C-alpha atoms as an extended CHARMM CRD file, in Angstrom:
* protein
*
       229  EXT
         1         1  MET       CA             -8.3600000000      193.7460000000      -69.1180000000  PROA      1               0.0000000000
         2         2  ALA       CA             -9.4440000000      194.5570000000      -65.5730000000  PROA      2               0.0000000000
         3         3  ALA       CA             -7.0360000000      193.7700000000      -62.7580000000  PROA      3               0.0000000000
         4         4  VAL       CA             -7.9670000000      190.7840000000      -60.6100000000  PROA      4               0.0000000000
         5         5  SER       CA             -8.4660000000      191.6380000000      -56.9460000000  PROA      5               0.0000000000
         6         6  HSD       CA             -6.4900000000      190.2870000000      -54.0040000000  PROA      6               0.0000000000
         7         7  THR       CA             -7.9740000000      189.3820000000      -50.6530000000  PROA      7               0.0000000000
         8         8  ARG       CA             -6.7190000000      190.0920000000      -47.1780000000  PROA      8               0.0000000000
         9         9  ALA       CA             -6.5200000000      186.9420000000      -45.0920000000  PROA      9               0.0000000000
        10        10  GLY       CA             -9.3250000000      186.6920000000      -42.6020000000  PROA      10              0.0000000000
        11        11  SER       CA            -11.7040000000      188.9140000000      -44.5750000000  PROA      11              0.0000000000
        12        12  GLY       CA            -14.9520000000      187.2250000000      -45.4670000000  PROA      12              0.0000000000
        13        13  GLY       CA            -13.6920000000      183.7080000000      -44.8630000000  PROA      13              0.0000000000
        14        14  GLY       CA            -11.0660000000      183.9800000000      -47.5700000000  PROA      14              0.0000000000
        15        15  VAL       CA            -13.5070000000      185.1620000000      -50.2660000000  PROA      15              0.0000000000
        16        16  ALA       CA            -12.3140000000      188.1380000000      -52.2550000000  PROA      16              0.0000000000
        17        17  ALA       CA            -14.5250000000      190.9730000000      -53.3520000000  PROA      17              0.0000000000
        18        18  SER       CA            -16.2240000000      190.4140000000      -56.6880000000  PROA      18              0.0000000000
        19        19  VAL       CA            -14.4120000000      191.8530000000      -59.6880000000  PROA      19              0.0000000000
        20        20  SER       CA            -16.0290000000      192.9950000000      -62.8930000000  PROA      20              0.0000000000
        21        21  LEU       CA            -14.5280000000      191.9040000000      -66.1870000000  PROA      21              0.0000000000
        22        22  SER       CA            -16.5690000000      193.6790000000      -68.8690000000  PROA      22              0.0000000000
        23        23  THR       CA            -20.1130000000      192.6190000000      -67.9200000000  PROA      23              0.0000000000
        24        24  LEU       CA            -18.9970000000      189.4190000000      -66.1720000000  PROA      24              0.0000000000
        25        25  THR       CA            -18.8040000000      189.2960000000      -62.3940000000  PROA      25              0.0000000000
        26        26  ILE       CA            -16.4530000000      186.6720000000      -60.9110000000  PROA      26              0.0000000000
        27        27  GLU       CA            -16.3350000000      185.5000000000      -57.3090000000  PROA      27              0.0000000000
        28        28  GLU       CA            -12.7490000000      184.4940000000      -56.5190000000  PROA      28              0.0000000000
        29        29  HSD       CA            -11.4900000000      182.4300000000      -53.5990000000  PROA      29              0.0000000000
        30        30  THR       CA             -8.1360000000      182.1280000000      -51.9450000000  PROA      30              0.0000000000
        31        31  MET       CA             -7.0520000000      178.4980000000      -52.3430000000  PROA      31              0.0000000000
        32        32  ARG       CA             -6.2120000000      177.3690000000      -48.8080000000  PROA      32              0.0000000000
        33        33  TYR       CA             -6.1520000000      173.6920000000      -47.8370000000  PROA      33              0.0000000000
        34        34  ALA       CA             -5.7530000000      171.5860000000      -44.7180000000  PROA      34              0.0000000000
        35        35  HSD       CA             -3.1150000000      168.8740000000      -45.2210000000  PROA      35              0.0000000000
        36        36  LEU       CA             -2.3360000000      166.0750000000      -42.7630000000  PROA      36              0.0000000000
        37        37  GLY       CA             -4.6750000000      167.7260000000      -40.2880000000  PROA      37              0.0000000000
        38        38  ARG       CA             -2.8910000000      171.1030000000      -40.2840000000  PROA      38              0.0000000000
        39        39  GLU       CA             -4.3530000000      174.3400000000      -41.6350000000  PROA      39              0.0000000000
        40        40  PRO       CA             -2.5870000000      177.4810000000      -42.8520000000  PROA      40              0.0000000000
        41        41  ARG       CA             -2.3830000000      180.4000000000      -40.4160000000  PROA      41              0.0000000000
        42        42  ILE       CA             -2.2880000000      183.7430000000      -42.1820000000  PROA      42              0.0000000000
        43        43  ASP       CA             -1.8820000000      187.0570000000      -40.4040000000  PROA      43              0.0000000000
        44        44  PRO       CA             -4.8480000000      189.3470000000      -41.0990000000  PROA      44              0.0000000000
        45        45  THR       CA             -2.5100000000      192.0310000000      -42.4560000000  PROA      45              0.0000000000
        46        46  ALA       CA             -1.0710000000      189.6820000000      -45.0960000000  PROA      46              0.0000000000
        47        47  VAL       CA             -2.3440000000      189.9650000000      -48.6700000000  PROA      47              0.0000000000
        48        48  VAL       CA             -2.8240000000      186.7110000000      -50.5710000000  PROA      48              0.0000000000
        49        49  ALA       CA             -3.7670000000      186.6200000000      -54.2590000000  PROA      49              0.0000000000
        50        50  PRO       CA             -6.8730000000      184.5560000000      -55.0560000000  PROA      50              0.0000000000
        51        51  THR       CA             -4.8920000000      182.1910000000      -57.2810000000  PROA      51              0.0000000000
        52        52  ALA       CA             -2.1680000000      181.4670000000      -54.7170000000  PROA      52              0.0000000000
        53        53  VAL       CA             -2.2520000000      177.9870000000      -53.1190000000  PROA      53              0.0000000000
        54        54  ILE       CA             -1.4950000000      177.7160000000      -49.3910000000  PROA      54              0.0000000000
        55        55  SER       CA             -1.5150000000      174.1420000000      -48.0680000000  PROA      55              0.0000000000
        56        56  GLY       CA             -0.8740000000      172.5570000000      -44.6830000000  PROA      56              0.0000000000
        57        57  ASP       CA              1.1950000000      173.7550000000      -41.7280000000  PROA      57              0.0000000000
        58        58  VAL       CA              2.0040000000      177.1990000000      -43.1210000000  PROA      58              0.0000000000
        59        59  THR       CA              2.3770000000      180.3560000000      -41.0370000000  PROA      59              0.0000000000
        60        60  ILE       CA              2.3810000000      183.6350000000      -42.9570000000  PROA      60              0.0000000000
        61        61  GLY       CA              3.4310000000      186.6500000000      -40.9180000000  PROA      61              0.0000000000
        62        62  PRO       CA              2.3310000000      190.2870000000      -40.8350000000  PROA      62              0.0000000000
        63        63  ASP       CA              2.3350000000      192.3810000000      -44.0080000000  PROA      63              0.0000000000
        64        64  CYS       CA              3.3850000000      189.5130000000      -46.2840000000  PROA      64              0.0000000000
        65        65  GLN       CA              2.4220000000      189.6500000000      -49.9620000000  PROA      65              0.0000000000
        66        66  ILE       CA              1.6990000000      186.3640000000      -51.7600000000  PROA      66              0.0000000000
        67        67  LEU       CA              1.1360000000      186.9630000000      -55.4690000000  PROA      67              0.0000000000
        68        68  HSD       CA             -0.7790000000      185.1290000000      -58.1900000000  PROA      68              0.0000000000
        69        69  GLY       CA              0.1530000000      181.5310000000      -58.8980000000  PROA      69              0.0000000000
        70        70  ALA       CA              2.4520000000      181.1460000000      -55.8980000000  PROA      70              0.0000000000
        71        71  VAL       CA              2.3340000000      177.7370000000      -54.1880000000  PROA      71              0.0000000000
        72        72  ILE       CA              3.2980000000      177.3800000000      -50.5170000000  PROA      72              0.0000000000
        73        73  THR       CA              2.8780000000      173.7350000000      -49.5130000000  PROA      73              0.0000000000
        74        74  ALA       CA              3.8760000000      172.1110000000      -46.2260000000  PROA      74              0.0000000000
        75        75  GLU       CA              4.0730000000      168.3850000000      -46.9010000000  PROA      75              0.0000000000
        76        76  GLY       CA              4.7200000000      167.1020000000      -43.3850000000  PROA      76              0.0000000000
        77        77  GLY       CA              7.0430000000      169.8120000000      -42.0800000000  PROA      77              0.0000000000
        78        78  PRO       CA              6.1650000000      173.4270000000      -41.2600000000  PROA      78              0.0000000000
        79        79  ILE       CA              6.6970000000      176.5480000000      -43.3280000000  PROA      79              0.0000000000
        80        80  THR       CA              7.0610000000      179.9070000000      -41.6060000000  PROA      80              0.0000000000
        81        81  LEU       CA              7.2380000000      183.2930000000      -43.2950000000  PROA      81              0.0000000000
        82        82  GLY       CA              8.2990000000      186.2480000000      -41.1770000000  PROA      82              0.0000000000
        83        83  ARG       CA              7.2160000000      189.8580000000      -41.4800000000  PROA      83              0.0000000000
        84        84  SER       CA              6.9000000000      191.6020000000      -44.8680000000  PROA      84              0.0000000000
        85        85  VAL       CA              7.9610000000      188.6010000000      -46.9520000000  PROA      85              0.0000000000
        86        86  ILE       CA              7.0640000000      188.8560000000      -50.6490000000  PROA      86              0.0000000000
        87        87  VAL       CA              6.4750000000      185.6720000000      -52.6460000000  PROA      87              0.0000000000
        88        88  MET       CA              6.0350000000      186.6190000000      -56.2900000000  PROA      88              0.0000000000
        89        89  GLU       CA              4.1550000000      185.0680000000      -59.1890000000  PROA      89              0.0000000000
        90        90  ASN       CA              4.4690000000      181.3060000000      -59.7360000000  PROA      90              0.0000000000
        91        91  ALA       CA              7.0910000000      180.8140000000      -57.0270000000  PROA      91              0.0000000000
        92        92  LEU       CA              7.1390000000      177.5030000000      -55.1170000000  PROA      92              0.0000000000
        93        93  VAL       CA              7.8910000000      177.0740000000      -51.4110000000  PROA      93              0.0000000000
        94        94  ARG       CA              7.8170000000      173.4230000000      -50.2730000000  PROA      94              0.0000000000
        95        95  ALA       CA              8.5980000000      171.6980000000      -46.9590000000  PROA      95              0.0000000000
        96        96  SER       CA              8.8190000000      167.9740000000      -46.2240000000  PROA      96              0.0000000000
        97        97  ALA       CA              8.6230000000      166.0280000000      -42.9720000000  PROA      97              0.0000000000
        98        98  THR       CA             12.4060000000      166.1530000000      -42.5490000000  PROA      98              0.0000000000
        99        99  HSD       CA             13.0630000000      169.5300000000      -44.1660000000  PROA      99              0.0000000000
       100       100  PRO       CA             10.9980000000      172.4790000000      -42.9000000000  PROA      100             0.0000000000
       101       101  VAL       CA             11.2000000000      175.9610000000      -44.4160000000  PROA      101             0.0000000000
       102       102  HSD       CA             11.7930000000      179.2810000000      -42.6980000000  PROA      102             0.0000000000
       103       103  ILE       CA             11.9300000000      182.5770000000      -44.5910000000  PROA      103             0.0000000000
       104       104  GLY       CA             13.0160000000      185.5940000000      -42.5740000000  PROA      104             0.0000000000
       105       105  ASP       CA             11.6650000000      189.1260000000      -42.3910000000  PROA      105             0.0000000000
       106       106  HSD       CA             11.7210000000      191.4400000000      -45.4160000000  PROA      106             0.0000000000
       107       107  THR       CA             12.8550000000      188.7210000000      -47.8220000000  PROA      107             0.0000000000
       108       108  LEU       CA             11.7550000000      188.6590000000      -51.4630000000  PROA      108             0.0000000000
       109       109  VAL       CA             11.1970000000      185.4250000000      -53.3950000000  PROA      109             0.0000000000
       110       110  GLY       CA             11.1500000000      186.2580000000      -57.0920000000  PROA      110             0.0000000000
       111       111  PRO       CA              8.8970000000      184.9600000000      -59.8710000000  PROA      111             0.0000000000
       112       112  MET       CA              9.3860000000      181.2800000000      -60.7590000000  PROA      112             0.0000000000
       113       113  ALA       CA             11.7910000000      180.7960000000      -57.8500000000  PROA      113             0.0000000000
       114       114  SER       CA             11.7440000000      177.5380000000      -55.8620000000  PROA      114             0.0000000000
       115       115  ILE       CA             12.6290000000      176.9230000000      -52.2130000000  PROA      115             0.0000000000
       116       116  SER       CA             12.5720000000      173.3400000000      -50.9330000000  PROA      116             0.0000000000
       117       117  GLY       CA             13.2510000000      172.5280000000      -47.2880000000  PROA      117             0.0000000000
       118       118  ALA       CA             15.6300000000      175.4400000000      -46.6900000000  PROA      118             0.0000000000
       119       119  THR       CA             16.2610000000      178.2530000000      -44.2140000000  PROA      119             0.0000000000
       120       120  VAL       CA             16.4620000000      181.7630000000      -45.6490000000  PROA      120             0.0000000000
       121       121  GLY       CA             17.5060000000      184.6870000000      -43.4580000000  PROA      121             0.0000000000
       122       122  ASP       CA             16.2590000000      188.2510000000      -43.1230000000  PROA      122             0.0000000000
       123       123  GLU       CA             16.4490000000      190.8100000000      -45.9410000000  PROA      123             0.0000000000
       124       124  VAL       CA             17.4550000000      188.2450000000      -48.5650000000  PROA      124             0.0000000000
       125       125  PHE       CA             16.8450000000      188.7970000000      -52.2870000000  PROA      125             0.0000000000
       126       126  LEU       CA             16.0940000000      185.6570000000      -54.3140000000  PROA      126             0.0000000000
       127       127  ALA       CA             15.7420000000      186.7040000000      -57.9400000000  PROA      127             0.0000000000
       128       128  THR       CA             13.6620000000      185.2410000000      -60.7650000000  PROA      128             0.0000000000
       129       129  GLY       CA             14.1730000000      181.5220000000      -61.3230000000  PROA      129             0.0000000000
       130       130  VAL       CA             16.4220000000      180.9170000000      -58.3160000000  PROA      130             0.0000000000
       131       131  ARG       CA             16.5220000000      177.3340000000      -56.9560000000  PROA      131             0.0000000000
       132       132  VAL       CA             17.2450000000      176.6550000000      -53.2820000000  PROA      132             0.0000000000
       133       133  PHE       CA             17.4040000000      172.9940000000      -52.2400000000  PROA      133             0.0000000000
       134       134  ASN       CA             16.8450000000      170.9380000000      -49.1000000000  PROA      134             0.0000000000
       135       135  GLY       CA             18.9460000000      171.7070000000      -46.0550000000  PROA      135             0.0000000000
       136       136  ALA       CA             20.4270000000      174.8980000000      -47.5210000000  PROA      136             0.0000000000
       137       137  ARG       CA             20.9040000000      177.9170000000      -45.2500000000  PROA      137             0.0000000000
       138       138  ILE       CA             21.1770000000      181.4250000000      -46.6540000000  PROA      138             0.0000000000
       139       139  GLY       CA             22.4500000000      184.1500000000      -44.3480000000  PROA      139             0.0000000000
       140       140  ASP       CA             20.8790000000      187.5480000000      -43.7650000000  PROA      140             0.0000000000
       141       141  ARG       CA             21.1430000000      190.2240000000      -46.4740000000  PROA      141             0.0000000000
       142       142  SER       CA             22.3460000000      187.7920000000      -49.1080000000  PROA      142             0.0000000000
       143       143  GLU       CA             21.5580000000      188.1240000000      -52.8080000000  PROA      143             0.0000000000
       144       144  VAL       CA             20.9860000000      185.1610000000      -55.1110000000  PROA      144             0.0000000000
       145       145  ARG       CA             20.6560000000      186.4570000000      -58.6470000000  PROA      145             0.0000000000
       146       146  ILE       CA             18.6140000000      185.3340000000      -61.6590000000  PROA      146             0.0000000000
       147       147  ASN       CA             18.5250000000      181.5470000000      -62.2570000000  PROA      147             0.0000000000
       148       148  ALA       CA             21.2420000000      180.8660000000      -59.6850000000  PROA      148             0.0000000000
       149       149  VAL       CA             21.2570000000      177.6440000000      -57.6270000000  PROA      149             0.0000000000
       150       150  VAL       CA             21.9170000000      177.1000000000      -53.9330000000  PROA      150             0.0000000000
       151       151  HSD       CA             22.3670000000      173.3460000000      -53.6950000000  PROA      151             0.0000000000
       152       152  LEU       CA             21.2750000000      171.0400000000      -50.9120000000  PROA      152             0.0000000000
       153       153  ARG       CA             23.0330000000      171.3370000000      -47.5350000000  PROA      153             0.0000000000
       154       154  THR       CA             24.8630000000      174.4210000000      -48.7720000000  PROA      154             0.0000000000
       155       155  VAL       CA             25.5530000000      177.1690000000      -46.2350000000  PROA      155             0.0000000000
       156       156  LEU       CA             25.9360000000      180.7770000000      -47.3800000000  PROA      156             0.0000000000
       157       157  PRO       CA             27.1140000000      183.2850000000      -44.7450000000  PROA      157             0.0000000000
       158       158  GLU       CA             25.5960000000      186.7270000000      -44.3020000000  PROA      158             0.0000000000
       159       159  ARG       CA             25.8200000000      189.1290000000      -47.2480000000  PROA      159             0.0000000000
       160       160  SER       CA             26.7020000000      186.4120000000      -49.7530000000  PROA      160             0.0000000000
       161       161  VAL       CA             26.2070000000      187.0140000000      -53.4840000000  PROA      161             0.0000000000
       162       162  VAL       CA             25.5720000000      184.2610000000      -56.0220000000  PROA      162             0.0000000000
       163       163  PRO       CA             25.8960000000      185.7140000000      -59.5660000000  PROA      163             0.0000000000
       164       164  ILE       CA             23.4440000000      185.1470000000      -62.4090000000  PROA      164             0.0000000000
       165       165  SER       CA             23.1210000000      181.4080000000      -63.1940000000  PROA      165             0.0000000000
       166       166  TRP       CA             26.0360000000      180.4690000000      -60.9050000000  PROA      166             0.0000000000
       167       167  VAL       CA             25.9320000000      177.5870000000      -58.4450000000  PROA      167             0.0000000000
       168       168  ALA       CA             26.6150000000      177.6590000000      -54.7050000000  PROA      168             0.0000000000
       169       169  VAL       CA             27.4320000000      174.2280000000      -53.3080000000  PROA      169             0.0000000000
       170       170  GLY       CA             28.8550000000      172.7960000000      -50.0940000000  PROA      170             0.0000000000
       171       171  ASP       CA             29.6140000000      173.7990000000      -46.5100000000  PROA      171             0.0000000000
       172       172  PRO       CA             31.6430000000      175.9210000000      -46.5790000000  PROA      172             0.0000000000
       173       173  ALA       CA             30.1360000000      176.9390000000      -49.8950000000  PROA      173             0.0000000000
       174       174  ILE       CA             31.9860000000      177.4580000000      -53.1210000000  PROA      174             0.0000000000
       175       175  VAL       CA             30.3240000000      179.6760000000      -55.7260000000  PROA      175             0.0000000000
       176       176  VAL       CA             31.2070000000      178.7390000000      -59.2940000000  PROA      176             0.0000000000
       177       177  SER       CA             30.0090000000      179.3320000000      -62.8390000000  PROA      177             0.0000000000
       178       178  PRO       CA             27.7600000000      176.6420000000      -64.3310000000  PROA      178             0.0000000000
       179       179  ASP       CA             30.3890000000      175.5250000000      -66.8590000000  PROA      179             0.0000000000
       180       180  LYS       CA             32.5350000000      174.1510000000      -63.9870000000  PROA      180             0.0000000000
       181       181  HSD       CA             30.6740000000      170.8540000000      -64.0280000000  PROA      181             0.0000000000
       182       182  ASP       CA             33.4380000000      168.6710000000      -62.6180000000  PROA      182             0.0000000000
       183       183  GLU       CA             34.0840000000      171.0660000000      -59.7470000000  PROA      183             0.0000000000
       184       184  ILE       CA             30.3730000000      171.2880000000      -58.9410000000  PROA      184             0.0000000000
       185       185  TRP       CA             29.8920000000      167.5290000000      -59.1500000000  PROA      185             0.0000000000
       186       186  ALA       CA             32.8510000000      166.8390000000      -56.8760000000  PROA      186             0.0000000000
       187       187  ARG       CA             31.1020000000      168.7840000000      -54.1030000000  PROA      187             0.0000000000
       188       188  GLN       CA             27.5550000000      167.8100000000      -55.0530000000  PROA      188             0.0000000000
       189       189  GLN       CA             28.2800000000      164.0740000000      -55.0340000000  PROA      189             0.0000000000
       190       190  GLU       CA             29.4300000000      164.2880000000      -51.4110000000  PROA      190             0.0000000000
       191       191  LEU       CA             26.1220000000      165.9200000000      -50.4570000000  PROA      191             0.0000000000
       192       192  ASP       CA             24.2210000000      162.7880000000      -51.6030000000  PROA      192             0.0000000000
       193       193  PHE       CA             20.9870000000      164.1990000000      -53.0160000000  PROA      193             0.0000000000
       194       194  PRO       CA             19.0350000000      160.8940000000      -53.2950000000  PROA      194             0.0000000000
       195       195  GLY       CA             20.1090000000      159.7620000000      -49.8470000000  PROA      195             0.0000000000
       196       196  TYR       CA             19.5460000000      163.0930000000      -48.1080000000  PROA      196             0.0000000000
       197       197  VAL       CA             16.2090000000      163.9350000000      -49.7280000000  PROA      197             0.0000000000
       198       198  PHE       CA             14.6750000000      160.5370000000      -50.4720000000  PROA      198             0.0000000000
       199       199  GLY       CA             16.5680000000      158.1080000000      -48.2280000000  PROA      199             0.0000000000
       200       200  LEU       CA             17.8180000000      156.0600000000      -51.1880000000  PROA      200             0.0000000000
       201       201  ASP       CA             21.2920000000      154.9210000000      -52.2300000000  PROA      201             0.0000000000
       202       202  ARG       CA             22.4070000000      156.5050000000      -55.5130000000  PROA      202             0.0000000000
       203       203  ASP       CA             23.7000000000      153.0860000000      -56.6650000000  PROA      203             0.0000000000
       204       204  THR       CA             20.2880000000      151.4120000000      -56.2920000000  PROA      204             0.0000000000
       205       205  PRO       CA             19.7180000000      149.5990000000      -59.6370000000  PROA      205             0.0000000000
       206       206  ASP       CA             16.1110000000      150.7590000000      -59.9410000000  PROA      206             0.0000000000
       207       207  LEU       CA             16.6670000000      154.1010000000      -58.2340000000  PROA      207             0.0000000000
       208       208  MET       CA             14.0450000000      156.0460000000      -60.1470000000  PROA      208             0.0000000000
       209       209  VAL       CA             11.4460000000      153.2920000000      -59.7540000000  PROA      209             0.0000000000
       210       210  GLN       CA             11.8790000000      153.3260000000      -55.9790000000  PROA      210             0.0000000000
       211       211  LEU       CA             12.1420000000      157.0990000000      -55.8230000000  PROA      211             0.0000000000
       212       212  THR       CA              8.9660000000      157.7870000000      -57.7700000000  PROA      212             0.0000000000
       213       213  GLU       CA              7.0000000000      155.1090000000      -55.9240000000  PROA      213             0.0000000000
       214       214  ARG       CA              8.1120000000      156.3610000000      -52.5100000000  PROA      214             0.0000000000
       215       215  TYR       CA              7.6420000000      160.0190000000      -53.3220000000  PROA      215             0.0000000000
       216       216  GLY       CA              4.3860000000      159.2930000000      -55.1090000000  PROA      216             0.0000000000
       217       217  ARG       CA              2.9370000000      157.6850000000      -51.9790000000  PROA      217             0.0000000000
       218       218  SER       CA              3.8180000000      160.7940000000      -50.0160000000  PROA      218             0.0000000000
       219       219  LEU       CA              2.3010000000      163.1440000000      -52.5700000000  PROA      219             0.0000000000
       220       220  ALA       CA             -0.8390000000      161.0030000000      -52.8360000000  PROA      220             0.0000000000
       221       221  ARG       CA             -1.7770000000      162.1270000000      -49.3310000000  PROA      221             0.0000000000
       222       222  HSD       CA             -2.9700000000      165.3510000000      -50.9350000000  PROA      222             0.0000000000
       223       223  ALA       CA             -6.0310000000      163.3790000000      -52.0550000000  PROA      223             0.0000000000
       224       224  ASP       CA             -7.3490000000      163.8460000000      -48.5130000000  PROA      224             0.0000000000
       225       225  ASP       CA             -6.7940000000      167.6130000000      -48.4120000000  PROA      225             0.0000000000
       226       226  THR       CA             -9.8150000000      169.7450000000      -47.5380000000  PROA      226             0.0000000000
       227       227  PRO       CA            -10.4920000000      173.3830000000      -48.4400000000  PROA      227             0.0000000000
       228       228  VAL       CA            -10.3310000000      175.9430000000      -45.6350000000  PROA      228             0.0000000000
       229       229  ASP       CA            -12.9740000000      178.6770000000      -45.6570000000  PROA      229             0.0000000000
């Protein structure tokens, strides 16, 4: 199977060169969208795969590489990627109105990783399947290994290491194995995920009804998104 081409931002209005797959020629487009009146800004030296989705108030810096299936979506708050950031296949980077995202220079976001409303420093390695939640801050030159979690409002100092599948939680952070449920929950409960992220009391009787209705209204604003040439 022929390799699918990438497109450099700013070349041909975001339209990649045609690629030939056997005798079939396919025109591919970078999927960029304006959201809430804000358009992505992509440095002309950045390379964005044609199947990556870039939506809203997103700034992608020089020499960044955004691979196939990645989604970078600014849902009310800005997202900024520094120089030479790599966002690999099927990774998700999401900001909200109250939780922007910043990813520092020379940081790698691995395949299937997810960053929501967090600040990630320079020269950080986020491996495959890592989850970083709202309000987290990861210091420069840290390493978060495969399937590890950095929970909301957690602060990791410079050169931190979170082992495979382990959980970092709290400020100051503790880093524990996933079987330490009670220890994790004791710190996690204090961080108040539903209150911090959704503005809802955990003891609300119909918590999930209110959460999905409130969040759904916010997400529904994507119905008004417009493609950016």
